[in-house]
N, C-alpha and C positions, 0 to 999 in steps of 0.2 A: 392252170390246174394240172398237177402232176398225177397221172393215173397210176394205180398200182399195177405192177407187171402182170399180175394174174388177169388183168383186163385187156391184155394184148389180143390181137385177132385170134390167136390159137389157144387162148386161155380156156381151160375146162370149167364147166359149171361148178363142180365141187370145189376146185381151187379158188374160184371167185367167191363162193360163199365163205370159205375159210378166211380169205383176205378181209372180208367185211367183219366177220366175227372177231378176228384178232385185233382189228382196229377198234371195234366197239368195246372190247374188254379194256383196252388201254384208256379210252376216253371215259368209260363208265367209272373206272378206278380213279381217274384223275379228278373228275368233276362231279361224279354221282349220276345215277340213272336219270333222275328227274331234271337235272340241270344240263343234260346232254341231249341235244336235238338230233333228229334223224338227218337234218340238213348238215349238221356239223360232221356226223359220221360219214355221210356221202362225200362231202368235200374233202375229208381227210383221205378217203380211198381214191378220190379223183373221178367220181361218177355223179350222176344226177340223183335226186331223190326218187324219181320215177324208176330209175334203174335199180336202186336199192330195194324198192317195193316189189320189184320183179322177183327178187331172191328171198325176201322175207315179208310176211303179211303185215306186220306192224312192229313197233319197238318192243313190246313185251315178248313177242315171238323171237326177236333177235336176242334179247336178254336170256331167254330160255336156252337158246343155242350156245350162248356164251358160257352158261353154267355147264352144259353137257361137254363142251370143249375143254373147260378147265378140269372137270372131273375125270374125263378120259385121259388127260395128260397126267393127273395125279395117279390114276390107276396104272398107267404105263410106267411111271417112275417107280411105283411100289413093286411092280412085277420085275422090273429091271434089277432093283435092289435085292429082291428075293432070289433071283437067278444067280446073283453074284455069290451067294452062300456066305459062310462065316458065322460068327456069333450073332445073337440078336442085336447087340449094340452096333456091330459092324454093318449089318443090313440097314439099321435105322440111320446110321451115318451116311451110307451110300444113297439112301432115298433123299436125304436133305441136300447132299451135294448135287444130285441130279436136278433137283428143283431149283437150286440157286443157279446152276448152269443155264437152265432153260429160262429163268427169269432174266438173266443178263442178255441172252440172245434175242429175246422177243420184247424187250422193254416192259416186262411184267405182264405180257399178254397170255399167260397161262393160268393166272389166278384171277378170280372175279369177286369183288366185294360189292354187293348191292342188296336191294330189298326184295326178298322172295315174295312179298305180299302182292306184287304186281302180276305174278304168274297165276295161271289157273290152278285149281285144286289138283288136277291130274299132273300138271307140270311140276308143281311143288312136290308131289309124291314121288315122281321119277327122280328129281334132283336129290331128295333126301335118301332115297333107296341107293342111288349110286354113291352118295357121300358116305353112307354107312358101310358100303362094301370096301371103300378105301380105308376108312377108320378101322375096320375089322382087320385088314392086312397089317396096318401099322401097329395096332395093339398086339397083334400076333408076334411081331418083332420084339416088342417090349416084354411080352410074356415069355418068349423063348430066352431073352436075355436074362430075365429073372431066374429062369430054370438053369441056364448054363453058367450063371455067376458073373456075367459081364454087366448087368444092370441091377442097381439096387433101387427099386421103386415099390411103393406100397400098393398102388392100383394102376394097372396098365391103361385103363380108360382115362383117368385123370391126367396121367403123364402124357398121353397122346394128345388130349385136348389142349394141354398147356403148350406143347410144342407147335401144334398146328395153329393155335391162336396167335402165337408169336410170329410165325411165318406169314400168316394171312395179312398182317399189316405191312409187310415189305413193299407191296406195290404202291402204297401211299407215299413212301419217302425215298425208295431206291431209284436211282437213275444210272444207267450205264455210262461209262466214261468218267465216273467220279473218282474219288480218292482211292477206292479199293476195287479190285477185280472181283468177279463173282466167286472165284475160288478163295480169295483172301477173306471176303465177307462171310463165306460159308464157314471158314475156320474160326472166325470171330464168333459167329452164331453158335457153333458147336461148343466153343469154349465157355460161352455164357450159359448154355442150356444143358448139354449132355454131361459136362463135367460133374454136375450135381447128381447125375444118375449113375456114375461109374462106381462099381464096388471098390471098396478100399480095404 
């Protein structure tokens, strides 16, 4: 059993939790929440089930942390794109490129596709609140693009949902080391999606 480097003697508690979360995101995306066992996650990290339960109360709690991790990553990407400046379209493109770069680096371990119904009501509310915050930032890029003439879209909300919906399926089929690099794949994605939004 190969242990994750975070579980070396000097590994920090927070880093160990992050290692488990990143591994769980990948496995949940690959096989689904219900088909992925706690034992499978523990084995992938290189620890025992008992050790995993030391860091997380149960599998739904781990899924909740996966969602928070993914949403925090999305927020960081949006904030990075916003700080880069430029037109609304340029900021939207910057966000997409950052997300593709992160996807390739972590084997898809920043996005999570799973069933929110297994979470508690309070957990679902927190996930939805954080998700809306990222949505609001991205819709702001689109709205600004409509105002500055770089984006031709009827409704910022529908345009953002379309883009995020397309991106959210990438962890299902994308694997690093394939035919295209993350940068090349991002350009293909931008060509298929944003070109339809560009003002002509």
